[in-house]
C-alpha positions as semicolon CSV with decimal commas, in nm:
position;residue;x (nm);y (nm);z (nm)
1;M;7,161;0,786;0,608
2;S;7,097;1,140;0,493
3;G;7,314;1,345;0,730
4;I;7,053;1,378;1,005
5;S;7,200;1,295;1,342
6;P;7,018;1,030;1,548
7;T;6,952;1,282;1,825
8;D;6,778;1,518;1,581
9;S;6,557;1,236;1,453
10;V;6,459;1,127;1,803
11;M;6,379;1,486;1,895
12;A;6,172;1,524;1,579
13;I;5,972;1,212;1,669
14;R;5,929;1,342;2,025
15;N;5,806;1,678;1,896
16;A;5,563;1,506;1,659
17;I;5,420;1,299;1,944
18;L;5,384;1,610;2,160
19;Q;5,204;1,788;1,874
20;K;4,967;1,493;1,831
21;N;4,898;1,495;2,203
22;A;4,824;1,868;2,194
23;A;4,595;1,818;1,893
24;L;4,405;1,546;2,078
25;R;4,366;1,774;2,381
26;D;4,242;2,055;2,155
27;V;3,984;1,828;1,996
28;A;3,869;1,707;2,338
29;S;3,838;2,060;2,474
30;T;3,664;2,178;2,156
31;G;3,406;1,904;2,197
32;A;3,344;2,000;2,561
33;A;3,332;2,374;2,487
34;G;3,120;2,327;2,175
35;G;2,856;2,135;2,368
36;A;2,842;2,407;2,634
37;G;2,792;2,693;2,391
38;G;3,158;2,777;2,331
39;V;3,299;3,016;2,075
40;G;3,154;2,919;1,739
41;G;3,364;3,061;1,456
42;T;3,716;3,013;1,587
43;D;3,682;2,641;1,667
44;A;3,563;2,550;1,316
45;T;3,919;2,505;1,186
46;K;4,046;2,277;1,465
47;P;3,913;1,946;1,326
48;G;4,095;2,021;0,999
49;N;4,413;2,084;1,195
50;F;4,375;1,749;1,369
51;T;4,321;1,574;1,038
52;Q;4,628;1,744;0,893
53;A;4,835;1,658;1,202
54;L;4,728;1,294;1,179
55;K;4,809;1,277;0,808
56;S;5,144;1,442;0,869
57;A;5,223;1,193;1,145
58;L;5,135;0,899;0,921
59;D;5,351;1,042;0,643
60;Q;5,638;1,082;0,889
61;V;5,605;0,721;1,008
62;N;5,598;0,604;0,648
63;G;5,912;0,808;0,574
64;L;6,095;0,664;0,875
65;Q;6,005;0,311;0,769
66;S;6,125;0,382;0,416
67;Q;6,454;0,523;0,546
68;A;6,503;0,219;0,770
69;G;6,439;-0,013;0,476
70;E;6,682;0,177;0,257
71;A;6,948;0,176;0,530
72;A;6,908;-0,200;0,579
73;S;6,927;-0,261;0,205
74;A;7,240;-0,046;0,177
75;F;7,399;-0,243;0,462
76;E;7,307;-0,574;0,297
77;R;7,461;-0,457;-0,032
78;G;7,778;-0,353;0,149
79;E;7,743;0,016;0,067
80;T;7,765;0,108;0,435
81;T;7,927;-0,061;0,734
82;D;7,762;0,141;1,009
83;I;7,539;-0,121;1,169
84;A;7,460;0,115;1,458
85;A;7,302;0,368;1,223
86;V;7,101;0,094;1,054
87;M;6,976;-0,044;1,385
88;L;6,895;0,306;1,511
89;A;6,692;0,377;1,196
90;K;6,503;0,050;1,238
91;Q;6,433;0,127;1,606
92;Q;6,312;0,479;1,524
93;A;6,074;0,336;1,266
94;S;5,956;0,073;1,511
95;V;5,895;0,320;1,795
96;S;5,712;0,564;1,568
97;F;5,494;0,283;1,431
98;E;5,413;0,161;1,783
99;A;5,322;0,515;1,892
100;T;5,097;0,554;1,588
101;L;4,938;0,218;1,659
102;Q;4,864;0,322;2,018
103;V;4,706;0,648;1,900
104;R;4,494;0,448;1,656
105;N;4,387;0,212;1,933
106;K;4,287;0,503;2,158
107;L;4,091;0,669;1,877
108;L;3,915;0,341;1,796
109;S;3,831;0,289;2,163
110;A;3,691;0,643;2,188
111;Y;3,486;0,588;1,872
112;K;3,342;0,264;2,012
113;D;3,258;0,439;2,341
114;I;3,082;0,720;2,158
115;M;2,889;0,479;1,935
116;S;2,770;0,279;2,236
117;M;2,632;0,588;2,413
118;P;2,252;0,611;2,421
119;V;2,111;0,902;2,228
């Protein structure tokens, strides 16, 4: 692994999830405020922030999966003997992927609900 302690990685994942949750809340409140005549100019940048947060989260998940793959390969080649670190990396990648999948499912469900609304 690259010198990052497992606790730091878990905390980084936790912080990323909390940021995604806050971004989703911001988007939801922007939609409600925008429909009720909310502040116009300041809310224009929030959708871009959500897009950037989502892209950043996907990049982070991809990086965790790459690190887990590299750690497993290094263990298989005999370069490292720390099976706990390898398993922790694989679990971190798995949990982050599952969290991303759940966010995707919620977004898809919200999209379907919006598309089925009568105009």
